[in-house]
N, C-alpha and C positions, 0 to 999 in steps of 0.2 A: 041871300046866299051868304054863308059864313065860311071861313077857312080856319081850321084848327090845326096847328102844328104841335106835335108832341115830340119832345126831345128828352130822352132818358139821360141822366147824368153820366159822365164818363167814368171809366174804370177807377175805382177807389181802393185804397189800401186797408187791409185788415191787420197790418203788422203790429200796431201798437194797441194792445188789449186794454190799456188804460183810458183810451179815448171812448167817448160815447158814440153811438151810431151817428148822431148829428154832426160830430166833429171830425169824421174821417176825411183825409185829404185825397187828392187824385194821385195816381201813380204816373210814372213817366209815359207809359203806354196811353193812359187816359189823356194826358196833355197832347200827345202826338195825334190821337184820334180826334180831339177837338179841332186841331188845326186842319185836318183833312175834311171834316164835315163842315166846318164853318166856311172854308174856301169853296166847297161845292155848293152850299146854300147861297152864297153870294153870287157865284157864277151863274146859277140857275134862277136867280132872282126870287128865291123863296124866303122872303123877309116879312116878318110880322109888323103890325102897327104898334104892338105892345107885347112885352114879355112878362109873364108871371113866373117867378122862380122860387122854388123851395128855399127855406131858410137853412137847410143842411149845407155844411161847408162844401161837400162834393158837388152839389148843384150850383152853388155860388161860384166855386172855382171853375166849373164847366163854362158858365156864362162869362166869367172873367177871361178865360182863354179864348172864347169866341170873339170877344171884343178886341183882344190883342191881335188875333190872327186875321180878322176881317173888319176893316174900317166901317163897313156898312152897318154893323151891329152897334156901333157907338152912338148913332143918332136915334136909336129906338128907345122909347120909354120903357123902363124896367121897374117892376114892383117886386120887392122881396116879400114873399107871402107865406105866412104860417099855414094857411089853408092848403097849400100845395105840398107841404111836408106831410104826406099821407101815403099809406099803402092800400087804402080802401077806395075802390072805384066809386061807390055811392057818395062818399064824402067829396071826392073830386068833382063828380057830376053835379052835385048840389051847388058847389062853388061856381062852376061854369054857368049854371042857370041864372046866377045873380050878376053876371058881368054886364057892364053898360052896353046897350044895344048899338051904340055908335061905333063900337069896336068890331071890325069885320074880319080882321086877320090877327089871330091871337096865338101866341106860343106859350106852352107850358113846359117848364124845365123841372122834371120831377123824377118819380121813382116807380119801380115795379113792385108789386103787381098792379098797382092802380092804373098806370098808363096803358099797359097791355089790355087789361080788363076793360078799360074805357074805350079803347080803339075797337075791340071786338064787340062791345055793346052797341057802339054807334054805327059800325060798318057791317054791312050785310055780307059777311064772309068770315074767314077764320085766319087770323095772324097767329102763327104758332110760336114765334120768338121775337123778342124785342131786346136785343143785346145792349150793353152799355154804349152810350154815345150814338145810338141809333135814332133815326128821325122818321116820323110818319107825318104825311100830309093828308088831311081829310077835308073834303069839300062837303059842306052840310047844307042840305036843302031846307033852310029855315030863315025867317026874317028876324026873329028875336031869340036870344039865348035861352030863355025859359021854355022854348019849344023843343029843346033837345030831347030825343027819344031814341029808342032802339031802332036800328036799321035806317037811320035818317042820313047817313053819310056815305059818300063814295070815296073809296081809297084812290088817291092820286099817285102817291109815291111812298116807297120805303127806301131809306138809304142806310146801309150798314157801313161802318168804318172799314170793315174788312174788305169790302168791294172797292174801296178807294186806295188801299195800301199798294 
C-alpha cells in the first residue's frame, strides 16, 4: 500500500509580466493559505516520508512556508525536482513510476492541470477542481510504484484552504 499526497502550489502573482512562469512569487493570500493547510496537515498527521517539489519559485515558496508554519515539515526529506515542474499528467505519472519502492508516503508539490489529471486518473471518481494550495490524499493499492494504473487509488481526503479560513 502506498500513500500519495498531492499539494498544488499556493496562489501566485501575475503582477510582474517581466517574470517567467517559473519565477512567479506567492501572493499574501497564498502565504496565508500555506499556514492554514500546513497546520491542518500537521494536526491530522498527514505527513509524508519525502517531498518532491517543483523547481518553480511558487512551489518552492509554498514548501518554504509549510516549513515555517509547521515544524513537522522541517524533518522531512525534500527533493527539488525538475520532473515535477510539468503540466502534463503522463509526464508526472512516468516520474512517479520510477520512485524508489521503499518510499511509501510521498508528497508532490506541483502544478495543474498535471495534479488534477493525475488524481482523476488514479482515483475511480471525478474531482472537479483543485484550487491553489489544495491538498489531496490518495491511498493506492500497490506494492511498487511502477504498478500505478488507472483507478488504483482510493480518495481519502481533499482539503481546500477556503474551508479552513
